[in-house]
ChimeraX commands (.cxc) that place a marker at each C-alpha (Angstrom):
marker #1 position -0.12,0.04,0.05 radius 0.5
marker #1 position 2.97,2.20,0.63 radius 0.5
marker #1 position 3.31,2.55,-3.00 radius 0.5
marker #1 position -0.18,4.01,-3.64 radius 0.5
marker #1 position 0.13,6.83,-1.08 radius 0.5
marker #1 position 2.60,9.17,-3.32 radius 0.5
marker #1 position 0.62,8.35,-6.06 radius 0.5
marker #1 position -2.67,9.46,-5.10 radius 0.5
marker #1 position -1.07,12.47,-3.24 radius 0.5
marker #1 position 0.56,13.79,-6.12 radius 0.5
marker #1 position -2.96,13.13,-8.04 radius 0.5
marker #1 position -4.69,15.04,-5.57 radius 0.5
marker #1 position -1.84,17.62,-5.27 radius 0.5
marker #1 position -2.49,18.57,-9.20 radius 0.5
marker #1 position -6.17,18.47,-8.99 radius 0.5
marker #1 position -6.84,20.54,-6.22 radius 0.5
marker #1 position -4.00,22.94,-7.89 radius 0.5
marker #1 position -6.13,23.15,-11.00 radius 0.5
marker #1 position -9.37,24.42,-9.20 radius 0.5
marker #1 position -6.78,26.39,-7.03 radius 0.5
marker #1 position -7.10,24.87,-4.13 radius 0.5
marker #1 position -3.94,23.63,-1.81 radius 0.5
marker #1 position -2.88,20.40,-0.11 radius 0.5
marker #1 position -3.11,21.24,3.09 radius 0.5
marker #1 position -1.63,19.81,6.35 radius 0.5
marker #1 position -4.83,18.73,7.64 radius 0.5
marker #1 position -6.34,17.12,4.50 radius 0.5
marker #1 position -3.06,15.20,3.66 radius 0.5
marker #1 position -3.66,13.51,7.04 radius 0.5
marker #1 position -7.10,13.01,6.47 radius 0.5
marker #1 position -6.15,11.50,3.18 radius 0.5
marker #1 position -3.15,9.57,4.44 radius 0.5
marker #1 position -5.54,7.90,7.44 radius 0.5
marker #1 position -7.78,6.99,5.05 radius 0.5
marker #1 position -5.14,5.30,3.04 radius 0.5
marker #1 position -3.61,3.47,6.11 radius 0.5
marker #1 position -7.55,2.55,6.98 radius 0.5
marker #1 position -8.26,1.38,4.03 radius 0.5
marker #1 position -11.38,-1.36,3.47 radius 0.5
marker #1 position -12.91,0.18,6.75 radius 0.5
marker #1 position -15.31,2.06,5.29 radius 0.5
marker #1 position -15.18,4.76,7.71 radius 0.5
marker #1 position -17.57,7.28,8.74 radius 0.5
marker #1 position -16.87,10.88,9.00 radius 0.5
marker #1 position -16.97,10.65,12.44 radius 0.5
marker #1 position -14.78,7.74,12.32 radius 0.5
marker #1 position -12.04,8.85,10.57 radius 0.5
marker #1 position -12.28,12.19,12.65 radius 0.5
marker #1 position -11.73,10.20,15.58 radius 0.5
marker #1 position -8.47,8.49,13.93 radius 0.5
marker #1 position -7.22,11.97,12.36 radius 0.5
marker #1 position -7.45,13.94,15.77 radius 0.5
marker #1 position -4.36,11.52,17.10 radius 0.5
marker #1 position -2.09,12.92,13.80 radius 0.5
marker #1 position -3.58,15.93,13.68 radius 0.5
marker #1 position -5.09,17.36,17.20 radius 0.5
marker #1 position -6.25,20.71,15.93 radius 0.5
marker #1 position -8.36,19.68,13.32 radius 0.5
marker #1 position -12.02,20.11,13.42 radius 0.5
marker #1 position -14.83,17.98,13.02 radius 0.5
marker #1 position -15.99,20.55,10.14 radius 0.5
marker #1 position -12.81,20.57,8.30 radius 0.5
marker #1 position -13.15,16.30,8.07 radius 0.5
marker #1 position -16.45,17.10,6.50 radius 0.5
marker #1 position -15.55,19.80,4.13 radius 0.5
marker #1 position -12.18,17.94,3.12 radius 0.5
marker #1 position -14.16,14.52,2.58 radius 0.5
marker #1 position -16.54,16.34,0.48 radius 0.5
marker #1 position -13.52,17.78,-1.63 radius 0.5
marker #1 position -12.32,14.13,-2.26 radius 0.5
marker #1 position -15.31,12.66,-3.32 radius 0.5
marker #1 position -15.94,15.78,-5.78 radius 0.5
marker #1 position -12.25,15.10,-6.91 radius 0.5
marker #1 position -13.19,11.21,-7.49 radius 0.5
marker #1 position -11.04,9.89,-4.68 radius 0.5
marker #1 position -12.89,8.68,-2.63 radius 0.5
marker #1 position -16.81,7.79,-2.91 radius 0.5
marker #1 position -19.61,7.51,-0.34 radius 0.5
marker #1 position -21.35,4.04,0.79 radius 0.5
marker #1 position -24.47,4.36,1.75 radius 0.5
marker #1 position -25.89,1.24,3.69 radius 0.5
marker #1 position -28.93,1.70,5.21 radius 0.5
marker #1 position -28.12,2.11,8.69 radius 0.5
marker #1 position -28.39,6.07,8.31 radius 0.5
marker #1 position -24.78,6.77,8.11 radius 0.5
marker #1 position -22.63,7.51,5.19 radius 0.5
marker #1 position -19.61,5.74,4.64 radius 0.5
marker #1 position -16.35,6.19,2.49 radius 0.5
marker #1 position -13.58,4.72,0.59 radius 0.5
marker #1 position -11.00,5.22,-1.73 radius 0.5
marker #1 position -11.56,4.89,-5.51 radius 0.5
marker #1 position -9.23,2.89,-7.41 radius 0.5
marker #1 position -8.71,4.00,-10.96 radius 0.5
marker #1 position -8.00,0.69,-12.31 radius 0.5
marker #1 position -11.80,-0.07,-11.11 radius 0.5
marker #1 position -14.83,0.36,-13.88 radius 0.5
marker #1 position -17.37,0.45,-11.76 radius 0.5
marker #1 position -17.98,0.59,-7.89 radius 0.5
marker #1 position -17.31,-2.99,-6.24 radius 0.5
marker #1 position -20.25,-4.74,-4.53 radius 0.5
marker #1 position -20.49,-4.64,-0.79 radius 0.5
marker #1 position -21.76,-8.05,1.51 radius 0.5
marker #1 position -23.19,-6.52,4.05 radius 0.5
marker #1 position -23.80,-7.99,7.43 radius 0.5
marker #1 position -27.48,-7.17,9.05 radius 0.5
marker #1 position -26.16,-8.56,12.60 radius 0.5
marker #1 position -23.12,-6.98,13.53 radius 0.5
marker #1 position -22.54,-4.64,10.67 radius 0.5
marker #1 position -19.57,-5.98,8.93 radius 0.5
marker #1 position -18.87,-4.89,5.57 radius 0.5
marker #1 position -17.30,-7.02,2.59 radius 0.5
marker #1 position -15.82,-6.07,-0.44 radius 0.5
marker #1 position -16.60,-8.55,-3.37 radius 0.5
marker #1 position -13.47,-7.78,-6.12 radius 0.5
marker #1 position -15.05,-8.89,-8.57 radius 0.5
marker #1 position -17.77,-7.22,-11.33 radius 0.5
marker #1 position -20.52,-10.03,-11.81 radius 0.5
marker #1 position -22.56,-7.81,-13.34 radius 0.5
marker #1 position -20.81,-7.08,-16.66 radius 0.5
marker #1 position -23.13,-9.67,-18.51 radius 0.5
marker #1 position -26.16,-8.90,-17.20 radius 0.5
marker #1 position -24.84,-4.56,-17.77 radius 0.5
marker #1 position -24.79,-5.40,-21.56 radius 0.5
marker #1 position -27.58,-6.95,-21.65 radius 0.5
marker #1 position -29.84,-4.30,-20.07 radius 0.5
marker #1 position -27.64,-1.68,-22.56 radius 0.5
marker #1 position -28.78,-3.13,-25.65 radius 0.5
marker #1 position -32.47,-4.23,-24.18 radius 0.5
marker #1 position -33.39,-0.44,-23.02 radius 0.5
marker #1 position -30.71,1.60,-25.09 radius 0.5
marker #1 position -29.36,3.12,-22.46 radius 0.5
marker #1 position -25.50,3.16,-21.53 radius 0.5
marker #1 position -24.54,2.80,-17.97 radius 0.5
marker #1 position -21.38,4.02,-16.46 radius 0.5
marker #1 position -21.90,2.77,-12.99 radius 0.5
marker #1 position -23.34,0.82,-10.61 radius 0.5
marker #1 position -23.57,-0.27,-6.77 radius 0.5
marker #1 position -25.13,-3.47,-5.47 radius 0.5
marker #1 position -25.30,-4.37,-1.72 radius 0.5
marker #1 position -26.12,-7.68,-0.94 radius 0.5
marker #1 position -27.51,-8.22,2.97 radius 0.5
marker #1 position -27.27,-11.36,4.92 radius 0.5
marker #1 position -25.13,-12.81,7.91 radius 0.5
marker #1 position -21.22,-13.16,7.69 radius 0.5
marker #1 position -19.65,-16.24,8.62 radius 0.5
marker #1 position -19.01,-15.62,12.04 radius 0.5
marker #1 position -22.58,-14.43,12.87 radius 0.5
marker #1 position -24.21,-17.45,10.80 radius 0.5
marker #1 position -22.17,-19.42,12.99 radius 0.5
marker #1 position -23.32,-17.66,16.47 radius 0.5
marker #1 position -26.74,-17.77,14.57 radius 0.5
marker #1 position -27.63,-21.58,15.05 radius 0.5
marker link #1:1,2 radius 0.2
marker link #1:2,3 radius 0.2
marker link #1:3,4 radius 0.2
marker link #1:4,5 radius 0.2
marker link #1:5,6 radius 0.2
marker link #1:6,7 radius 0.2
marker link #1:7,8 radius 0.2
marker link #1:8,9 radius 0.2
marker link #1:9,10 radius 0.2
marker link #1:10,11 radius 0.2
marker link #1:11,12 radius 0.2
marker link #1:12,13 radius 0.2
marker link #1:13,14 radius 0.2
marker link #1:14,15 radius 0.2
marker link #1:15,16 radius 0.2
marker link #1:16,17 radius 0.2
marker link #1:17,18 radius 0.2
marker link #1:18,19 radius 0.2
marker link #1:19,20 radius 0.2
marker link #1:20,21 radius 0.2
marker link #1:21,22 radius 0.2
marker link #1:22,23 radius 0.2
marker link #1:23,24 radius 0.2
marker link #1:24,25 radius 0.2
marker link #1:25,26 radius 0.2
marker link #1:26,27 radius 0.2
marker link #1:27,28 radius 0.2
marker link #1:28,29 radius 0.2
marker link #1:29,30 radius 0.2
marker link #1:30,31 radius 0.2
marker link #1:31,32 radius 0.2
marker link #1:32,33 radius 0.2
marker link #1:33,34 radius 0.2
marker link #1:34,35 radius 0.2
marker link #1:35,36 radius 0.2
marker link #1:36,37 radius 0.2
marker link #1:37,38 radius 0.2
marker link #1:38,39 radius 0.2
marker link #1:39,40 radius 0.2
marker link #1:40,41 radius 0.2
marker link #1:41,42 radius 0.2
marker link #1:42,43 radius 0.2
marker link #1:43,44 radius 0.2
marker link #1:44,45 radius 0.2
marker link #1:45,46 radius 0.2
marker link #1:46,47 radius 0.2
marker link #1:47,48 radius 0.2
marker link #1:48,49 radius 0.2
marker link #1:49,50 radius 0.2
marker link #1:50,51 radius 0.2
marker link #1:51,52 radius 0.2
marker link #1:52,53 radius 0.2
marker link #1:53,54 radius 0.2
marker link #1:54,55 radius 0.2
marker link #1:55,56 radius 0.2
marker link #1:56,57 radius 0.2
marker link #1:57,58 radius 0.2
marker link #1:58,59 radius 0.2
marker link #1:59,60 radius 0.2
marker link #1:60,61 radius 0.2
marker link #1:61,62 radius 0.2
marker link #1:62,63 radius 0.2
marker link #1:63,64 radius 0.2
marker link #1:64,65 radius 0.2
marker link #1:65,66 radius 0.2
marker link #1:66,67 radius 0.2
marker link #1:67,68 radius 0.2
marker link #1:68,69 radius 0.2
marker link #1:69,70 radius 0.2
marker link #1:70,71 radius 0.2
marker link #1:71,72 radius 0.2
marker link #1:72,73 radius 0.2
marker link #1:73,74 radius 0.2
marker link #1:74,75 radius 0.2
marker link #1:75,76 radius 0.2
marker link #1:76,77 radius 0.2
marker link #1:77,78 radius 0.2
marker link #1:78,79 radius 0.2
marker link #1:79,80 radius 0.2
marker link #1:80,81 radius 0.2
marker link #1:81,82 radius 0.2
marker link #1:82,83 radius 0.2
marker link #1:83,84 radius 0.2
marker link #1:84,85 radius 0.2
marker link #1:85,86 radius 0.2
marker link #1:86,87 radius 0.2
marker link #1:87,88 radius 0.2
marker link #1:88,89 radius 0.2
marker link #1:89,90 radius 0.2
marker link #1:90,91 radius 0.2
marker link #1:91,92 radius 0.2
marker link #1:92,93 radius 0.2
marker link #1:93,94 radius 0.2
marker link #1:94,95 radius 0.2
marker link #1:95,96 radius 0.2
marker link #1:96,97 radius 0.2
marker link #1:97,98 radius 0.2
marker link #1:98,99 radius 0.2
marker link #1:99,100 radius 0.2
marker link #1:100,101 radius 0.2
marker link #1:101,102 radius 0.2
marker link #1:102,103 radius 0.2
marker link #1:103,104 radius 0.2
marker link #1:104,105 radius 0.2
marker link #1:105,106 radius 0.2
marker link #1:106,107 radius 0.2
marker link #1:107,108 radius 0.2
marker link #1:108,109 radius 0.2
marker link #1:109,110 radius 0.2
marker link #1:110,111 radius 0.2
marker link #1:111,112 radius 0.2
marker link #1:112,113 radius 0.2
marker link #1:113,114 radius 0.2
marker link #1:114,115 radius 0.2
marker link #1:115,116 radius 0.2
marker link #1:116,117 radius 0.2
marker link #1:117,118 radius 0.2
marker link #1:118,119 radius 0.2
marker link #1:119,120 radius 0.2
marker link #1:120,121 radius 0.2
marker link #1:121,122 radius 0.2
marker link #1:122,123 radius 0.2
marker link #1:123,124 radius 0.2
marker link #1:124,125 radius 0.2
marker link #1:125,126 radius 0.2
marker link #1:126,127 radius 0.2
marker link #1:127,128 radius 0.2
marker link #1:128,129 radius 0.2
marker link #1:129,130 radius 0.2
marker link #1:130,131 radius 0.2
marker link #1:131,132 radius 0.2
marker link #1:132,133 radius 0.2
marker link #1:133,134 radius 0.2
marker link #1:134,135 radius 0.2
marker link #1:135,136 radius 0.2
marker link #1:136,137 radius 0.2
marker link #1:137,138 radius 0.2
marker link #1:138,139 radius 0.2
marker link #1:139,140 radius 0.2
marker link #1:140,141 radius 0.2
marker link #1:141,142 radius 0.2
marker link #1:142,143 radius 0.2
marker link #1:143,144 radius 0.2
marker link #1:144,145 radius 0.2
marker link #1:145,146 radius 0.2
marker link #1:146,147 radius 0.2
marker link #1:147,148 radius 0.2
marker link #1:148,149 radius 0.2
marker link #1:149,150 radius 0.2
marker link #1:150,151 radius 0.2
marker link #1:151,152 radius 0.2
view
């Protein structure tokens, strides 16, 4: 993951510069924390709690604004789970679509499905409805392995 970090930082720095913004130490700390916690699908509040260790003077409003900015630039994407909380994850440039998620309804665990299993279905839908699909999102709800074992 170390080689990913400078690349994201450099790309973001250029994007911000093009828009007349700077990569401030606070923004860098937020991005660094997201990279170091990749796959955890953090809420803004959880991200704030983690960033405070690295950057004690940071405010929650700064974290909110920065996450919105990172989403606007396509660096992070928002994941809405039906619990009223928005979670955020890094966007990988090699992904054609947002990946799918398995969500445990008992413990709340979120598991990423790495493969895009809908390519054939997407192609059929495009043809059937003469509709160009740019992205899709799919969430499966159920019990994770641990909760399934404890549920017996």
